[in-house]
C-alpha positions as CSV (number, residue, x, y, z in Angstrom):
1,M,10.6,-2.6,14.9
2,L,11.2,-2.5,11.1
3,K,10.8,-6.0,9.7
4,T,10.8,-5.1,6.0
5,V,11.7,-2.0,3.9
6,P,8.4,-1.0,2.4
7,E,8.6,0.4,-1.1
8,D,6.9,3.6,0.1
9,S,9.3,4.1,3.0
10,Y,11.9,6.8,3.4
11,A,14.7,4.1,3.6
12,Y,13.6,2.6,0.3
13,R,13.1,5.9,-1.4
14,S,16.6,6.9,-0.2
15,G,17.9,4.1,-2.4
16,L,19.8,1.5,-0.3
17,R,19.4,-1.8,-2.1
18,E,22.5,-3.9,-1.3
19,I,25.4,-4.3,1.0
20,N,28.4,-6.3,-0.2
21,G,26.3,-8.0,-2.9
22,R,23.5,-8.9,-0.5
23,K,20.0,-7.5,-0.8
24,V,18.9,-5.2,2.0
25,T,15.3,-5.9,2.9
26,D,15.3,-5.1,6.6
27,R,17.6,-4.1,9.5
28,T,19.0,-7.6,9.9
29,S,19.9,-8.0,6.2
30,Y,22.0,-4.8,6.5
31,W,23.6,-5.3,9.9
32,T,24.5,-9.0,9.7
33,P,27.0,-8.6,6.9
34,Y,28.2,-5.2,8.2
35,N,28.9,-6.6,11.7
36,K,31.0,-9.4,10.3
37,L,33.4,-7.0,8.4
38,A,36.8,-6.3,9.9
39,A,37.6,-2.7,10.7
40,G,38.8,-1.0,7.6
41,G,36.9,-3.5,5.4
42,A,35.1,-2.3,2.4
43,V,31.4,-1.6,2.8
44,E,30.0,-1.8,-0.7
45,L,26.6,-0.3,-1.1
46,A,24.3,-0.5,-4.1
47,V,22.0,2.4,-4.2
48,W,19.4,3.9,-6.5
49,R,19.9,7.6,-7.0
50,N,18.6,10.0,-9.7
51,Q,16.8,7.2,-11.6
52,A,19.9,5.1,-11.9
53,A,21.8,2.4,-10.0
54,A,25.1,3.5,-8.4
55,E,27.7,2.0,-6.1
56,V,29.3,3.6,-3.1
57,T,32.3,2.1,-1.3
58,L,33.1,3.1,2.2
59,A,35.4,1.7,4.8
60,K,34.2,0.3,8.1
61,P,35.7,2.5,10.9
62,F,38.5,1.5,13.1
63,G,38.2,1.8,16.9
64,T,35.1,1.1,19.0
65,E,31.6,1.2,17.5
66,T,28.5,1.5,19.7
67,L,25.7,-0.6,18.3
68,T,22.1,-0.3,19.4
69,N,19.9,-3.3,20.4
70,T,18.5,-3.4,16.8
71,S,21.9,-3.4,15.0
72,G,21.9,-7.1,13.9
73,T,21.0,-8.6,17.3
74,V,19.3,-12.0,17.1
75,F,16.6,-12.5,19.7
76,A,15.3,-16.0,20.7
77,G,12.3,-16.4,23.0
78,N,9.8,-13.7,23.9
79,W,11.3,-10.2,23.6
80,S,9.6,-6.8,23.2
81,L,10.9,-3.4,22.3
82,S,10.2,-0.4,24.6
83,V,10.6,2.9,22.8
84,N,10.7,6.6,23.8
85,R,11.6,5.7,27.4
86,G,13.3,8.9,28.2
87,A,15.7,7.1,30.6
88,G,18.9,7.8,28.7
89,D,19.1,4.6,26.7
90,L,20.9,4.3,23.3
91,A,18.4,5.5,20.7
92,D,15.9,5.9,23.7
93,D,14.9,2.3,23.6
94,V,15.6,-1.2,25.0
95,H,14.6,-4.7,24.2
96,Y,13.2,-6.5,27.2
97,T,12.0,-10.0,28.2
98,T,10.3,-11.5,31.2
99,A,11.0,-15.1,30.1
100,D,13.8,-17.0,31.7
101,G,15.9,-18.7,29.0
102,A,15.2,-16.0,26.4
103,S,18.5,-15.0,24.7
104,A,19.9,-12.2,22.6
105,S,23.1,-12.6,20.6
106,L,25.4,-10.5,18.3
107,T,27.9,-11.9,15.8
108,F,30.7,-9.4,15.1
109,H,34.2,-9.1,13.8
110,G,36.5,-7.6,16.4
111,T,39.0,-8.0,19.3
112,G,36.6,-6.9,22.1
113,V,33.0,-6.5,23.0
114,A,31.0,-5.0,25.8
115,V,27.3,-5.7,26.5
116,L,25.2,-2.6,27.5
117,D,22.2,-3.3,29.7
118,E,20.1,-1.7,32.3
119,K,20.6,-2.3,36.0
120,F,17.6,-1.8,38.3
121,S,15.7,-3.3,41.2
122,D,13.4,-5.4,38.9
123,Q,16.4,-7.0,37.0
124,G,18.0,-10.3,37.9
125,S,20.9,-12.3,36.5
126,V,21.9,-13.1,33.0
127,E,24.4,-15.7,31.8
128,V,26.9,-14.4,29.2
129,F,28.3,-16.7,26.5
130,L,31.2,-15.8,24.3
131,D,31.7,-18.1,21.2
132,G,29.5,-20.7,22.9
133,S,31.4,-20.8,26.2
134,S,29.7,-19.5,29.4
135,Q,31.5,-16.5,31.0
136,G,29.3,-16.9,34.1
137,L,26.3,-15.2,35.6
138,V,26.2,-11.4,35.8
139,G,23.9,-9.6,38.3
140,T,22.0,-6.7,36.9
141,T,20.2,-5.7,40.1
142,A,20.7,-2.2,41.5
143,A,18.8,0.1,43.9
144,T,18.8,2.9,41.4
145,R,18.3,2.7,37.6
146,Q,21.5,2.6,35.6
147,V,21.2,2.8,31.9
148,Q,23.9,2.0,29.3
149,A,25.6,0.0,32.1
150,E,28.4,-2.3,30.9
151,I,27.4,-5.7,32.4
152,F,30.1,-7.6,30.5
153,G,33.3,-6.7,28.7
154,I,36.3,-8.4,27.2
155,D,39.3,-7.2,25.2
156,G,42.2,-9.0,23.7
157,L,40.2,-11.5,21.6
158,T,41.9,-12.9,18.5
159,A,40.8,-10.6,15.6
160,G,38.0,-12.4,13.8
161,E,34.4,-13.3,14.0
162,H,32.9,-13.9,17.5
163,T,29.4,-14.2,19.0
164,V,28.3,-12.8,22.3
165,Q,25.1,-13.9,23.9
166,I,23.1,-13.1,27.0
167,V,20.5,-15.5,28.5
168,K,17.9,-14.4,31.1
169,R,18.3,-16.5,34.2
170,S,16.3,-14.6,36.9
171,G,14.5,-11.5,37.9
172,Q,11.4,-9.9,36.6
173,Y,13.1,-8.3,33.5
174,T,16.2,-8.6,31.4
175,T,16.9,-5.7,29.1
176,L,19.4,-5.2,26.2
177,D,20.4,-1.7,25.2
178,G,23.4,-2.4,22.9
179,F,27.0,-3.4,22.4
180,K,30.4,-1.7,22.1
181,V,32.6,-3.6,19.6
182,T,36.3,-2.9,19.3
183,G,38.6,-3.6,16.4
């Protein structure tokens, strides 16, 4: 997992320095302000190109965006990243934990969200919270492996900033593959 943007890295050499006036130093420093923008909102990027600073302004897309498990997700507790799984995950990876009580959350601007997870025989239950309120326990156990499974989804939220969180409650593993954010 990329924790900083090393000066000798491709990302740094490509020139991305800021998003909406905030310095980009790692994935989180990019995704946190991006995820909080409303659809159609201005994504102002400060870049370094051709030996000079430049600014590029784009619009955040409308509709539903699929975000991977590394797109601004905040992990609490003991989580690991499993890469190159070949199972059909988003970006071919998942975050996973074996620790009951470990959590993962995403703050986003939108009107709906879905949590994408894996279902399998070694999975258990997760509790889902939306804006701090429990939405109940969700079972993620299945006889056969199901990747990119929507374990929780809600639409019709008031347009604005929301936070969705999953907390491992039982089973050998809990995984997180990503999210689908609407609006």
